[in-house]
N, C-alpha and C positions, 0 to 999 in steps of 0.2 A: 152645406157643402159648397165650396168655392167654384168659380167658373172654370178654372184650370182642370180640376178633377172631373167635373161634369163633361167638359169638352173631350178630355182624354177617354172617358168612359164611352161617350157617344162614338168617337172614332174607333174605339176598340170593338164596340158592338157591330158597327158597319163593316169593319175589316174582317172580323171573325166570320160574320155571316156571309159576306161576299166570297170568302175563301172556302166556303163549303161547296161552291159551284165551279170555281175556276179550275181546280186540279182535275176534276172529272172531265170537263170540257177539253182540256189540253191532251189528256191521255186517250179518252174515248174517241176523239176525232181521228187519231192515227189508227186505232184498232178498227174503226169502221172502214177507213181507207184500205187497210190491209185485207179485210174480208171482201171488199169489193174488188180489189186486185186479184184475189184468188178466184172470184167469179169470172172476171174477164179473161184470166189466163187459162182456166180449166173448163169454163162453160158449165160448171156445176151449179144448178139452180138453188141448191141449199145455201150457198154462199150469198146469192142475191137476196134470198129471203132473210138470212141472218143480217145482212147489211141493212135492210129496211127495218128490221126489229131493233137492232142496236142504234141505228140512226134516229129512230123515233125517240128513244130515251135521251140520246145526245141533244136533240133539238129542244126537248123540254128543259133540260138542264142549262143549255146555252141561253135560252130566252130569259130565265130568271137571273142568270149571271150577268147579262147585259144590264138589266134594270138596276140591280144592286150596285154595279160598278159605277153607273152614272151618278147616283146619289152620293157615293163615296167621294168622288172627285169634287163635287160641289162643296164639300166641307172645307177644302183648302181656302175657299173664299169666304165662307161664312164663319167658321170657328177658328181658323188659323190664318187670318188675314195678314198679321204681322210677319209670319213666316213667308207667305206668298209675296209680300212686298220686298222682303229681304233677299230671297233666293229665286224669285219667280223667273228671272232671266234664264236660269239653268233648268230648274224643275219644269217650268212651263214649256220650254222647247222640247223636252223629252216627251211630255204628254201630248204635245201637238203632233209630233211625228207619229206617235202611236195611233192617234185618232185619225189623221189624214191618210195614212198609208195602210197600216195593218188592219185597223177596225173596218174601214170601208172595203178592203179586199175580202176579209172573211165574211162580212155581212152580204156583199154582193154575190159571192160564189156559194154561200149556203142557200140562197134563194135559187140560184141556178141548179144546184144539186137537188133540192127538194122538188122543184117543179119540172126538172128536166129528164125524168126517167123515160118518158115516151117521146121526148122531143130531141134528144141528143144521141149520138152514137155511143155505144158502150165505152169507147176509149175517151171521148170527150167528157162523158159523165163522170168517169173515173178521175179524170184530171181535175174536175171541179171539187171533189171531196178532198183530194190531196192539197189543193190550193187552200181550202178551208182549214185543214189541219196545220199547214205550214204558216198561214197568216195568223191563226190563233196563237201559235207558239212565238211568232215574231212579235205579236202584240204583248205577250207576257214579257218578252225580252226588254221592251222599252220601259214597262212599269218597273221591272226589277232593276234595270240600270238606274232609274230615278231613285229607287229605294237604296241601292248600293251607294249612290252619291251621298245620301244622307248619312250612311254608315261610315263612308270614307271619302270626304270631299276632295276632288282634284279638278284641275283644269279651269280655275277661276281666279279672279282678282277682286279685291275690295275697292270699289270706286263710288264716290258720292254716297257713302254710307250703306251700300248694298253690294251683294256678290254678283259679279258679272262674268258671263262665260267667256273664256279666252282660248280654250282648246277643247272643242267638241269631240275630237277623236280620242283625246285622253280620257274623257268621261266614259265613252262607250266601250273602250278597250281595256280599261283598268282591270287588273286581275281580280279584285274584290267583286266587281260586277259579273265577270264571267263565271266565277265560282258560285256566286249566289244563284245565277241563272241555271246552271246545270244541276245544282243541288235541288233547287225547287222543282225543276222538271222531273228529276228522278223520283221525288216524292209523289208528284202528280201521276206519273206513269204507273207507279206501284198501286196507287189508289184505283186507277182505271182497271188495272189487271185484276185486283181483288173484286171489283164491282162485277166484271164479266164472269170471273170464276164463281163468285157467290150465287149469282142469279142462274148461271148454267147448272150449278150443283143442285140448286133448289128444284129445278125441273127434272134433272136426272134422277134425283132421289125419289121422285114421284112417278118415274117411268114415263114422263111426258116428252114427246118429240125427241126421243133419245138420239137418233141419228143427227139431228140438227144441233142440239146443244152439246153433244160430244165434240163436234167440230169447233164450235166457238170456245169450248173449254180448252181444246188442244192449242188453239191460237193464243189464248190468254195465259196458259201455263208457261209457254216458252217466253212470252213477253214479260211476265211477272218475275220469273227467275232471273232473266237478263238484268232487269233494272234493280232487283233486290241486291244482286251482287255489285252492280255499278254503284248504288247509293252508299254501300258500306265502304267500298274501295275508294270512292271519291271523298267521303265524309271526313276522313282523317286530314285532308288537305286544309280544312277549315281551321284547324288548330294553328297551322303555320301562318295563315293570313290574319287571324285574330291576334297572334303574338306580335305581328308587325303593325297592324292597323287599329286594333281595339284591345289592347292588353288588359284593360279593366274588365271587359266582358269575359275574356278567357279566365281571368282570376275568379270571377263570380261563378262561372260554369263549374270550375273545379273546387270552389270554396278554398282558394289558395291565398294565404294571408301574408306570408313573409317571402321577400325576394331572395332567390338563390339559384345557383347553377346546380346541375345534376339533380333537377327537381323530380321527386318521385310522383307517381300517379297512385292515389289511394283508391282501392276498390270498395272500401267501406269507410264512409265518413259522414259527419253531420255538422252543418255550420252553426256556430254560436256567434251571431253578429254583435250582440251586446258586449261580449268580451273579446271580439276580434280574433277568434280562434275556432277550431273545430272541437266540439265536445266529444265526438267520436272520431277516431282516425286510426285505421288498421288496414292490414293487407296491402301495404305499399309496394309497388313495383319500382325498383331503383331506376332513376334517370329517365323513366318512360315519358313523363310530361315534357321534359327537355327535348327528348328525341322527336316527339310529335310536333313540338313548337318550332324546332329549328333543325331537325335531322342531325343533331349532335347532342351527346349526353352533357356537354358543357354549356349548352344554351342557357342563358339566364332568363328565368321566368319571373316577372314582376308580381309581387303580392298585393293584395287589396290595401295593405297599410301604406302603400306608396301614394294613395290618393286621399284627400280629405273625405270625411264621412258624407258630405253633401255631393260628392262627385262619384260615389260608388253606385253601381246598379243594385237593385233589391236582390240580395244574394239567394235567399231561400227559394223563391219561385223560379229563378233562372237555373239554379242548381238542380232542383227536382225535375223541372221540365226537360232538361238535357238528358238526365238519366232515364226518364220515361221514354223519350224519343229514341235513344240508342237501344234500349231494351226492345222496343217495338220493331226497330230495324232488324234485329236478329230473329225476332219472331217471323217477320216477313220472309227472311231468307229460308228459315226452316220450312215454312209452309210452301214457299216457292219450290224448294227441292222436292217436297212430298208430292205436290201437284204435278210437277214435271215428270217425276218417275212413274206416276199413276195415270198419265194422260191417255195411254193407249187402251187401258181397260178400266177407265174411270167409272163406268156404270156399275161395276162390281165393288167399288170401294165405299161401302156404306158409311163407315166412320168419317172419312174425309168429306163425303157429300153432306153429312149432317152438320159438320163443323163449319164449313166454308161460308154459308150464308150469315152466320153469326159474327164472322170476322170482318165483314164489310165496313163497319164503323171504325175499325182500328186505324186504317190509313188516314181517315178523316182526322182522327185524334192526333196522329203523329204529325200531320201537316200543321195543325193548329199549335201544337207544342213547338214546332220549329219557328213559327212566327212569334210566339211568346218569347222564346230565347232571343230572337233577332231584335225585337222591339223593346222589351224590358231590359235586355242586356245593354242597350244603347243609352239608357237613361243615366243622368238627367238631361241628356242632350237630344234635341230634335235633329240637329246636324252635328255629328260627333265632334266634340272639341271646339265647336264654332258658334253654335247658337243653342241656348237652353230652351227646353220645352216651355218653361214658365214665361219666357220672353216672346214666344211665338203666338200665344193665344190671342184671339180677338177681344176687344173691350166690350163685352156683352153683359147684359144683366143675367143674374142667376136664373130668373124666371124664364128668360128666353131659351136658354140652353136646356133647362129642365123640361120645358114643354116639348122641345124638339127631340130630346132623348126619349121621352115616353112615346112620342109619335113614331120614332124610328123603330122602337122595340115592337110596338103593336103592328105596324105595317110589315116589318120584316118577319114577324111571327106568322102573320097571315100568308105571306109569300112562301115561307118555308113549309107551312102545312100544305099549301096547294101543290108546291113542287114535289115534295116527298110522297104525297098521296098519288099524284099522277105517275111518278116513277114506280111506286109500289103497284098501282093498278095495272099499268101496261107491262111491267116486268112479270107479274103473276099470270097475265093473260097468255103470254108466250107468243110464238110466231103465228100470226093469223093466216089461215089458208086463203089464198087468192082464188077468185073465180076461175074456172077452167076456160081456156081459149075456145071460142065458138068454132063449130065445125066449119071447115073451109078456110078459116083464118090461119095465119102463120105467125107465131110468136117471133119477136126479133131475136136474132142469134148473136151471142157474144162474140167479140172479135179477140184474136190473140193480141198480145202486146206489140207484136211486130207488124200488125195490120195497120193500114192507113185509116184515119177516121173518115 
């Protein structure tokens, strides 16, 4: 196997593994902040205990996510040095802002939140977890902007044989970046919602701490439904942006071979790449693909035959990944509606309580499918239309990349086992009862949101 394939495999392993932890961090940080807000506003001790319980799971996930993210970024210098040399002026500046602003902000305030329960006023302690949640999502913004630039490069000029940044504002405000950001966050928030729903349901099904987990279930049920609806409503906008910025990816997603206006969307099809057609093609909705791509039935949609074979994405994996992702999106909506409608009497809904814990892996899968579409659909370009992946790889020996790939798999597997074991262990344990306040002592009282710190 050549260096290019091994390097791509190594980066895929690192990316897929890292993205097991990122979505839960992004969504669970806000859910923990919401629960602590309810504690501060109402004085209900149950919400303080829930905040600590879900906060512990958040911290475990956060720690492993940080470790895997650092090793991922190092690969730009080790395995993709030609890419870094060519576009480092742009890509590097985005990663630098992420590291110097968002990462240090979230890392600082997560320590303040963890150690500050007895040292800060309730209002200031609450502010620290909100800053963690906001900073975590800001950190994701810079990473996703960097990826969006690879998908749709703007705001640069080629000088001295390399791409140089000319318009930083254009890079961070381009529509492709903003849509990628909100779509990725939507998936992350759904994952966090199912995580809380599933663990709460597990305890409720066993009649453990029913009062506590019913409250966390209600919070997560509202949260999950909101973002399940949001993700489907927002997702259709990706067809329009791909039509303009990455038409070959849109064609691969729909296995669309011939360019035409009034393009139908086939509900049942199967690509035949060897013959540049679909071996199965049925249940077409007239002009629907054109409507999605340009809000007009006359919008011209370019087919895969417009590009040489070596410039087309791998059609079958992109095509299948998209359909699986969309199908899961509608499953999330249905489950979100069910959980929301049952939230007030959830302890009596035995069927839903049995199902929900088994559904926790599905949002993880949907997020991984989304990245498969984004990255495979961009091929053969590492920077779309500008630099091929084959031109970006470092001049390394096969043995070097092979050894590092095996090492990554072994280390990541160990980290994954440790992380999921700890999540499983503490999730099953439930909310740990705290020691009673000694006689004569007075527990600190929560303050209302209008009180001064």
